[in-house]
C-alpha positions in Angstrom: 41.1 -66.0 188.4 41.7 -62.3 189.2 39.2 -60.5 191.1 38.2 -56.8 191.1 36.5 -54.6 193.3 33.4 -52.7 191.6 31.0 -49.9 192.3 28.1 -51.9 190.5 29.0 -55.5 191.0 31.0 -55.4 194.2 33.9 -57.9 194.1 33.9 -59.9 190.8 35.9 -62.7 189.7 36.9 -62.9 186.3 39.4 -65.0 184.0 42.2 -62.8 182.7 42.0 -64.9 179.4 38.3 -63.1 178.9 39.9 -59.5 178.8 39.3 -57.3 176.2 41.8 -54.9 174.9 40.7 -51.5 173.2 44.4 -50.7 172.1 43.4 -46.9 172.0 41.0 -47.2 175.0 37.5 -45.3 174.5 37.1 -41.7 174.1 37.5 -39.9 177.4 39.4 -42.8 178.8 41.9 -43.4 176.7 44.4 -44.6 179.3 42.2 -47.5 180.2 42.3 -50.0 178.0 41.4 -53.5 179.7 37.7 -54.4 179.8 36.0 -57.7 180.6 32.3 -58.0 178.8 29.4 -59.0 181.3 25.9 -60.2 179.9 22.5 -59.6 181.3 20.7 -63.2 180.8 17.6 -62.0 181.9 17.7 -59.7 179.0 18.3 -62.7 176.4 21.4 -60.6 175.6 20.3 -57.6 174.9 21.8 -55.6 177.6 25.5 -56.3 178.5 28.1 -54.2 180.7 31.5 -53.5 179.7 33.5 -53.9 182.8 36.7 -51.6 183.2 39.1 -54.4 185.3 41.7 -51.5 185.4 39.0 -49.3 187.4 36.3 -50.5 189.5 34.2 -47.4 189.4 34.1 -47.5 185.4 31.6 -49.7 183.6 29.3 -48.9 180.5 26.0 -50.2 179.6 25.7 -51.7 176.1 22.7 -52.9 174.2 23.1 -54.9 171.4 20.6 -52.9 169.3 20.1 -55.0 166.1 17.9 -57.0 168.4 15.2 -54.5 168.7 16.4 -52.2 165.5 17.3 -55.2 162.9 18.1 -52.8 159.9 20.9 -51.2 161.8 23.7 -51.5 159.6 26.2 -49.0 160.4 28.9 -48.3 157.8 32.5 -48.3 159.2 35.6 -47.5 157.3 37.5 -50.6 155.5 40.9 -49.9 157.2 39.2 -50.0 160.8 37.6 -53.0 160.2 40.1 -54.7 158.8 42.0 -53.8 161.9 39.2 -55.2 164.1 39.6 -58.7 162.5 43.4 -58.7 163.4 44.0 -60.7 160.1 41.6 -63.3 160.5 38.7 -62.5 157.8 36.7 -65.5 159.7 36.7 -63.7 162.7 33.0 -62.7 164.2 32.6 -59.0 165.0 30.1 -58.3 167.2 28.3 -55.0 167.5 27.2 -53.1 170.7 26.1 -49.4 171.5 26.3 -47.4 174.5 23.3 -46.8 176.5 22.6 -44.0 179.0 19.5 -45.2 181.2 18.9 -42.3 183.0 16.2 -42.5 186.2 13.2 -42.0 183.7 13.9 -44.8 182.0 11.4 -43.3 179.3 14.6 -41.1 178.5 16.5 -43.9 177.9 18.8 -43.3 174.6 21.5 -45.3 172.6 24.7 -43.9 170.7 24.5 -45.2 167.1 26.6 -43.2 165.4 29.7 -44.9 167.3 29.2 -48.5 167.8 31.6 -50.6 170.0 32.7 -53.2 168.0 34.2 -56.4 169.5 36.2 -59.3 168.1 35.8 -61.8 170.8 38.3 -64.7 169.0 41.1 -61.6 169.3 40.0 -60.2 172.6 40.1 -56.8 170.9 37.5 -54.2 170.6 37.3 -50.6 169.0 34.7 -48.2 169.4 34.6 -46.5 166.1 32.5 -43.8 164.1 29.8 -44.8 161.7 29.6 -42.9 158.2 25.8 -43.0 158.3 24.4 -39.7 158.3 20.5 -41.1 159.5 22.1 -42.2 163.0 22.9 -39.9 166.0 24.6 -40.1 169.5 21.1 -39.8 171.2 18.6 -41.9 170.0 15.8 -42.2 172.4 15.1 -46.4 172.3 12.5 -46.6 175.3 9.8 -46.9 172.6 11.6 -49.4 170.6 12.3 -51.6 173.3 8.7 -51.3 174.6 6.8 -52.4 170.8 9.8 -55.1 171.0 8.9 -56.2 174.7 5.0 -56.2 173.2 5.9 -58.5 170.2 7.4 -60.8 172.1 4.5 -60.7 174.6 1.8 -61.0 171.8 3.7 -64.2 169.7 4.0 -65.6 173.4 -0.1 -65.1 173.8 -0.5 -66.5 170.1 1.3 -69.5 171.1 -0.7 -69.9 174.2 -3.8 -69.5 172.2 -2.9 -72.5 170.0 -2.4 -75.1 172.7 
């Protein structure tokens, strides 16, 4: 096990085998290529953090957008997808979107145009540009999150009423 001192999580212990390599880094952080993916269990897999293990101050908030936008289908260049699959056609790719969470949570937004794709079995990742014109880099997401929470509460209420 290794330890990194982080700005947001304090001392963080991680398994070096869990490191995800972004061969080209991330835009604006080309020289930082090693990250670990942390999951917020309380959000049932909706929110994650991509923590750099090379710079404890650098962390990205990620959102699993498909949980609240099931129709989200980014069109990605086939060559990039092939590179991410690393020769394993059966590898599962996981899509995440970088979120910006300002002080006013109602202004939360995600980058739908440039998802982060991770191949967990190959421990590799890449941020790619989706060809979809309808996706923006600043998609305000608060209403979709609120609607998801309300529909979950509604279904829970319906289940409670059935008992």
